[in-house]
C-alpha positions, -999 to +999 in steps of 0.1 A: -159-068+151-135-083+125-134-050+106-124-031+137-096-056+144-084-052+108-084-014+111-066-013+144-039-038+134-032-021+101-030+012+118-005-002+144+016-020+118+019+011+096+027+034+125+052+009+138+069+007+104+070+045+104+090+043+136+114+018+120+115+040+089+126+070+110+095+090+100+091+122+120+072+118+152+045+142+142+038+122+111+034+087+127-003+090+133-008+103+097+013+074+084-009+050+104-040+066+090-027+062+054-019+025+059-052+019+076-072+035+048-053+016+022-059-017+040-096-008+044-099-004+007-080-036+000-100-056+026-133-044+013-126-050-024-109-083-019-138-096+002-164-085-024-145-092-056-121-120-046-095-104-069-064-097-049-045-079-076-072-054-085-079-048-048-042-041-042-040-018-072-070+003-059-056+003-024-022+014-035-038+042-056-057+054-026-025+053-005-007+073-031-035+098-034-038+104+003+000+106+007+000+134-018-027+152+000-010+149+034+024+158+020+009+190+005-011+199+036+018+193+060+046+204+037+065+171+039+078+145+015+053+122-001+076+092+004+072+092+042+034+086+039+034+063+008+062+039+019+047+034+054+012+033+038+019+004+015+033-019+042+000-037+049-003-044+012+031-060+007+028-097+000+056-108+024+038-140+034+032-150-001+069-145-010+079-165+021+056-194+011+069-194-024+105-197-012+095-224+012+079-244-016+111-239-037+132-253-008+110-284-005+111-289-042+074-282-049+080-262-080+044-260-092+032-244-060+063-223-057+059-208-092+022-202-086+028-183-054+058-164-068+037-153-098+009-142-075+034-122-053+050-105-083+015-095-096+006-081-063+039-062-061+034-049-096-001-037-086+014-018-057+039-001-080+013+007-106-012+021-081+015+045-067+025+054-103-011+061-113-017+084-083+016+102-090+006+107-126-028+120-117-013+144-092+012+156-118-016+162-143-037+180-117-007+203-107+000+210-144-036+219-152-038+242-121-005+259-129-016+266-165-048+283-152-028+309-133 
């Protein structure tokens, strides 16, 4: 039951962000699917490995990979799917708590939370970069075979 709730909420959050992001209407369901899939990967890996950074890296890679597939299939820009798809992975709550701890002068907790949030943000960026690099290599290899 918990997994179904996670999937529904991640789908809704991603599709709602797609609306805020002014994504085309015909791509909102696809954006929701990308975010839901990325969150599913993250949720499963984090639950089984307890490593948030590697789970985020893998989930961002999957988001980037699926975004490239959908962009190619529907002849649209990759950024529509990838930006909406990473929204469930963004460590907004962790950044908020880090700033809250800075304000109440609890610097040890604040630095710990800020470091964690920056690692997660870096993992998102690296996952997207890895999927972009893999897609670029794949296109280069396929174009040289022709």
